[in-house]
MIMARLO-820153 format. One line per 2 residues: number of its first residue (from 1); for each residue x, y, z of C-alpha. Coordinates in pm, whole numbers, plus 50000, padded with zeros to 5 digits. Each point is the difference from the previous one (the first is absolute). Example, Ala and Ser with C-alpha at 12.3 -4.5 7.8 and 13.67 -1.06 7.14 Angstrom:
// residues 2
1 = 51230 49550 50780 ~ 50137 50344 49934
END
This chain:
// residues 258
1 = 67239 77448 79368 ~ 50185 49693 50139
3 = 50033 49944 50371 ~ 50378 50032 49989
5 = 49968 50331 49814 ~ 49746 50119 50257
7 = 50236 49901 50279 ~ 50295 50182 49845
9 = 49785 50310 49953 ~ 49882 49996 50361
11 = 50353 49955 50130 ~ 50131 50273 49769
13 = 49738 50248 50125 ~ 50089 49927 50360
15 = 50376 50022 49944 ~ 49965 50319 49794
17 = 49784 50159 50270 ~ 50257 49907 50262
19 = 50289 50147 49798 ~ 49813 50321 49926
21 = 49910 50043 50365 ~ 50350 49909 50116
23 = 50149 50248 49753 ~ 49771 50274 50125
25 = 50088 49921 50360 ~ 50371 49995 49924
27 = 49969 50342 49842 ~ 49863 50129 50329
29 = 50341 49940 50161 ~ 50012 50185 50335
31 = 49620 50009 50018 ~ 49992 49635 50106
33 = 49850 49989 50348 ~ 49996 49632 50089
35 = 50119 49658 49893 ~ 49848 49679 50134
37 = 49996 49627 49930 ~ 49816 49704 50142
39 = 49754 49719 49942 ~ 49636 50009 49896
41 = 49707 49760 49970 ~ 49715 50055 49753
43 = 49670 49816 49964 ~ 49817 50054 49671
45 = 49654 49868 49908 ~ 49808 50076 49682
47 = 49677 49857 49859 ~ 50022 49970 49621
49 = 49842 49832 49700 ~ 50253 49815 49786
51 = 49958 49986 49624 ~ 49794 49699 49898
53 = 49843 49966 50346 ~ 49643 50090 50098
55 = 50039 50022 50375 ~ 50221 50214 50219
57 = 50334 49880 50134 ~ 50246 50134 50253
59 = 50368 50084 49981 ~ 50159 49986 50344
61 = 50366 50091 50055 ~ 50222 50011 50309
63 = 50338 50170 49956 ~ 50298 50044 50231
65 = 50242 50258 49866 ~ 50311 50204 50073
67 = 49923 50370 49981 ~ 50210 50314 49947
69 = 49855 50348 50050 ~ 50121 50353 49942
71 = 49833 50320 50120 ~ 50056 50356 49882
73 = 49965 50325 50192 ~ 49710 50088 49768
75 = 49809 49711 50156 ~ 50022 49760 49704
77 = 50065 49642 50111 ~ 50101 49735 49746
79 = 50061 49629 50062 ~ 50098 49683 49817
81 = 49921 49644 50109 ~ 50121 49659 49883
83 = 49889 49673 50150 ~ 49845 49657 49985
85 = 49630 49945 49929 ~ 49753 49717 50043
87 = 49699 50031 49770 ~ 49680 49799 50039
89 = 49766 49969 49703 ~ 49640 49879 50003
91 = 49891 49697 49797 ~ 50016 50044 49621
93 = 49920 49793 49691 ~ 50231 49981 49698
95 = 49803 49856 49709 ~ 50231 50032 49696
97 = 50305 49799 50110 ~ 50054 49646 49869
99 = 49747 49896 50266 ~ 49769 50217 50209
101 = 50159 50089 50332 ~ 49821 50110 50315
103 = 50237 50155 50248 ~ 49897 50028 50364
105 = 50126 50272 50230 ~ 50374 50023 49941
107 = 50279 50166 50198 ~ 50293 50118 49791
109 = 50331 50144 50119 ~ 50154 50303 49834
111 = 50145 50347 50041 ~ 49864 50352 50037
113 = 50137 50341 49909 ~ 49842 50325 50114
115 = 50060 50373 49975 ~ 49803 50239 50220
117 = 49985 50377 50053 ~ 49813 50244 50222
119 = 50013 50377 49958 ~ 49839 50280 50206
121 = 49807 50265 49808 ~ 49855 50235 50261
123 = 49959 50037 50376 ~ 49681 50099 50178
125 = 50098 50049 50363 ~ 50116 49660 50128
127 = 49862 49822 49694 ~ 50222 49929 49701
129 = 49833 49940 49664 ~ 50203 49817 49739
131 = 50012 49716 49750 ~ 50131 49645 50005
133 = 50078 49755 49723 ~ 50128 49645 49971
135 = 50109 49765 49722 ~ 50027 49627 50077
137 = 50116 49722 49772 ~ 49982 49636 50111
139 = 50115 49702 49796 ~ 49982 49636 50099
141 = 50246 49715 49972 ~ 49862 49732 49769
143 = 49834 49712 50186 ~ 49927 49660 49847
145 = 49737 49734 50068 ~ 50006 49642 49864
147 = 49710 49884 49783 ~ 49891 49663 50131
149 = 49786 49723 49857 ~ 50149 49998 49647
151 = 50210 49741 49815 ~ 50268 50262 49929
153 = 50175 50249 50226 ~ 49833 50338 50033
155 = 50068 50323 50184 ~ 49834 50340 50038
157 = 50199 50312 50090 ~ 49851 50325 50126
159 = 50156 50345 50031 ~ 49815 50310 50133
161 = 50082 50369 49970 ~ 49819 50316 50104
163 = 50067 50372 49981 ~ 49814 50272 50189
165 = 50008 50378 49997 ~ 49836 50193 50283
167 = 49973 50378 50047 ~ 49784 50234 50202
169 = 49970 50266 50272 ~ 50150 49964 50346
171 = 49928 50186 50323 ~ 50222 49989 50312
173 = 49957 50146 50349 ~ 50327 50133 50146
175 = 49902 50126 50346 ~ 50085 49683 50192
177 = 50377 50017 49998 ~ 50149 49654 49941
179 = 49671 49858 49866 ~ 49872 50118 49661
181 = 49665 49844 49900 ~ 49899 50020 49634
183 = 49727 49899 49759 ~ 50020 49929 49626
185 = 49755 49958 49714 ~ 50154 49814 49709
187 = 49891 49936 49643 ~ 50143 49658 49911
189 = 50058 49851 49655 ~ 50097 49634 49977
191 = 50138 49789 49716 ~ 50057 49630 50058
193 = 50087 49688 49806 ~ 50008 49629 50077
195 = 50186 49795 49738 ~ 49935 49627 50001
197 = 50194 49760 49776 ~ 49924 49630 49969
199 = 50193 49706 49860 ~ 49842 49656 49955
201 = 50225 49763 49812 ~ 50069 50171 49666
203 = 49712 50244 50042 ~ 50061 50350 50129
205 = 49787 50309 50055 ~ 50007 50341 50164
207 = 49714 50214 50130 ~ 50018 50333 50183
209 = 49727 50157 50211 ~ 49998 50380 50021
211 = 49867 50284 50211 ~ 50034 50321 49801
213 = 49984 50334 50179 ~ 49757 49907 50278
215 = 49904 50318 50190 ~ 49919 50029 50371
217 = 50001 50259 50278 ~ 50168 49929 50333
219 = 49966 50182 50332 ~ 50282 49954 50249
221 = 50108 50140 50337 ~ 50319 49963 50196
223 = 50269 50167 50203 ~ 50372 50068 50012
225 = 50127 49941 50353 ~ 50344 50130 50093
227 = 50079 49738 50263 ~ 50353 50134 50063
229 = 50228 50252 49834 ~ 50114 49721 49767
231 = 49705 49765 49956 ~ 49666 50077 49832
233 = 49706 49763 49974 ~ 49754 50060 49716
235 = 49667 49818 49985 ~ 49716 50031 49750
237 = 49676 49809 49944 ~ 49725 50052 49744
239 = 49714 49859 49800 ~ 49903 49986 49635
241 = 49626 49946 49931 ~ 49951 49737 49728
243 = 49693 49809 49873 ~ 49802 50020 50321
245 = 50302 49922 50216 ~ 50308 50181 50127
247 = 50361 49911 49926 ~ 50256 50081 50265
249 = 50347 50148 49991 ~ 50257 50016 50279
251 = 50349 50142 50021 ~ 50247 49997 50288
253 = 50356 50133 49992 ~ 50282 50049 50250
255 = 50261 50253 49888 ~ 50338 50100 50141
257 = 50109 50361 49939 ~ 50365 50075 49929
END
């Protein structure tokens, strides 16, 4: 499967999920309890092994996004996010281009799309047991580097994408009024691609590194803080054990309720 096809499929899944969820929420009509919008920051780190590589590498993304959220009287909360992303990739070697290319740590600009939902299942006293899920799709803007030291002009162009699905149980404690702490355990599946093209005079070549369905478990804790009747601050931090180390995740949002 080509990288462009993979990208279209990832985007289609995310858009379809958003439309299905939005349609279901629209059907609820008067059952809508809350509407909110704001800004959010997400930090994403994941240790992976790219195809053709022996050692582990890291994907590190920072995203700043606009966020819209809708809550139903049943307790279901659904949100959509769209924003800018900066993705850092560890050093990689591309061996099948016109000439071998070793790329150091690279920062690439791009965009991120996310759909997220949390639904309560059952209450035990002040504890609420439920489930949470998230779909994130990030795609980078192509970045080019000149190839130096040759008699002809040369240029390499890289373009990253990644797509993650996360789902798992969620527990919240609702006895503290304006502050609702919660904890989540998420099963995370990641697909990623890094397409590198190279032109050296009349020679051209393309090579794509892949991560296909990498599985990991993440444990996170956070809180929703109702700062005022209009503003809510949501913070979450977590870890994902990986290859003798731990990857971190961080999310911070400020939402205004209408």
